[in-house]
C-alpha positions in Angstrom: 88.9 -20.6 -18.7 87.9 -23.5 -20.8 86.2 -21.3 -23.4 89.3 -19.1 -23.6 91.5 -22.2 -24.2 89.2 -23.4 -27.0 89.2 -20.0 -28.6 92.9 -19.8 -28.4 93.3 -23.3 -29.8 91.0 -22.4 -32.8 92.8 -19.2 -33.5 96.2 -20.8 -33.4 95.1 -23.7 -35.6 93.3 -21.2 -37.9 96.5 -19.1 -38.2 98.5 -22.2 -39.0 96.0 -23.2 -41.7 96.1 -19.6 -43.1 99.9 -19.8 -43.3 99.6 -23.1 -45.3 97.1 -21.3 -47.5 99.4 -18.4 -47.9 102.2 -20.8 -49.0 99.9 -22.3 -51.6 98.8 -18.8 -52.8 102.5 -18.0 -53.2 103.1 -21.1 -55.3 100.0 -20.5 -57.4 101.1 -16.9 -58.0 104.6 -17.9 -59.1 103.9 -18.2 -62.8 102.3 -14.7 -62.7 105.6 -13.3 -61.3 107.4 -14.7 -64.3 104.9 -13.0 -66.7 105.2 -9.8 -64.8 108.9 -9.7 -65.2 108.9 -10.7 -68.8 106.3 -8.0 -69.6 108.0 -5.3 -67.6 111.7 -5.7 -68.6 113.8 -5.9 -71.7 114.3 -9.5 -72.8 117.9 -9.8 -71.6 117.0 -8.3 -68.2 114.0 -10.6 -67.9 116.1 -13.6 -68.5 118.5 -12.4 -65.8 115.8 -11.4 -63.3 113.3 -14.2 -63.6 115.2 -17.2 -62.1 116.1 -15.5 -58.8 112.6 -14.0 -58.5 111.0 -17.4 -59.1 113.4 -19.1 -56.7 112.6 -16.6 -54.0 108.8 -16.9 -54.6 109.0 -20.7 -54.5 111.2 -20.8 -51.4 108.8 -18.6 -49.5 105.8 -20.6 -50.6 107.5 -23.9 -49.7 108.7 -22.6 -46.3 105.3 -21.1 -45.3 103.6 -24.5 -45.7 105.6 -26.4 -43.0 105.6 -23.2 -40.8 101.8 -23.3 -40.9 101.7 -27.0 -40.3 104.0 -26.7 -37.3 101.9 -23.9 -35.9 98.7 -25.9 -36.2 100.4 -29.0 -34.8 101.8 -27.1 -31.8 98.5 -25.3 -31.1 96.9 -27.7 -28.6 100.2 -28.2 -26.9 100.8 -24.4 -26.6 97.3 -23.9 -25.2 98.0 -26.6 -22.6 101.3 -24.9 -21.6 103.9 -27.1 -23.2 107.0 -24.9 -23.4 108.3 -26.4 -26.7 104.9 -25.6 -28.4 104.9 -22.1 -27.0 108.4 -21.5 -28.4 107.1 -22.7 -31.8 104.0 -20.5 -31.9 105.8 -17.5 -30.4 108.7 -17.8 -32.8 106.3 -18.2 -35.7 104.3 -15.1 -34.5 107.4 -12.9 -34.3 108.6 -14.1 -37.7 105.3 -13.6 -39.4 104.8 -10.2 -37.7 107.8 -8.9 -39.8 106.1 -9.9 -43.1 103.5 -7.1 -43.3 106.1 -4.5 -42.3 108.5 -5.8 -45.0 105.6 -6.0 -47.5 104.6 -2.4 -47.2 108.1 -1.0 -46.7 109.4 -2.7 -49.8 106.3 -2.7 -52.0 104.7 0.6 -51.0 101.3 1.3 -52.7 102.2 0.4 -56.2 100.0 -1.2 -58.8 100.7 -4.6 -57.3 97.5 -4.0 -55.3 95.5 -4.3 -58.5 96.4 -8.0 -58.7 93.9 -10.2 -56.8 96.5 -12.8 -55.8 98.7 -10.1 -54.4 95.8 -8.5 -52.4 94.8 -12.0 -51.1 98.4 -12.7 -50.0 98.8 -9.3 -48.4 95.4 -9.7 -46.5 96.3 -13.2 -45.4 99.7 -12.0 -44.2 98.2 -9.2 -42.1 95.4 -11.3 -40.6 97.8 -14.1 -39.7 100.4 -11.7 -38.2 97.9 -10.0 -36.0 96.2 -13.2 -34.9 99.4 -15.0 -34.1 100.9 -12.1 -32.1 97.7 -11.7 -30.0 97.1 -15.4 -29.4 100.7 -16.7 -29.1 101.5 -14.3 -26.3 98.1 -14.4 -24.6 97.9 -15.7 -21.0 
């Protein structure tokens, strides 16, 4: 039982750290989004589209960082059975589980997967989603 608890703790903390990392990757990729829009649209369209896309990208990055921190912080308490911590990690798990679904539903298999930061972000999202779902609801 103790080994299972230690594994669960490490996986929850690791998932939290990966969420923080994903937030940082989002923020690092933000300037690339602006370049992508500028290079792919007419100048007037780019001026119109860039600000909301950057805002969205920055907001997601900024929100992933505390979400990951809260997950890592709640991890030992969730493993020990604290109900507040289980709510935190389970809510995070369910929320993060929607990200890969949305990612592939909205992005498809377009050329975005040629961009290393996009591939890294997609991979981190999938790994975190699966890990959190399994570990947050494990008994």
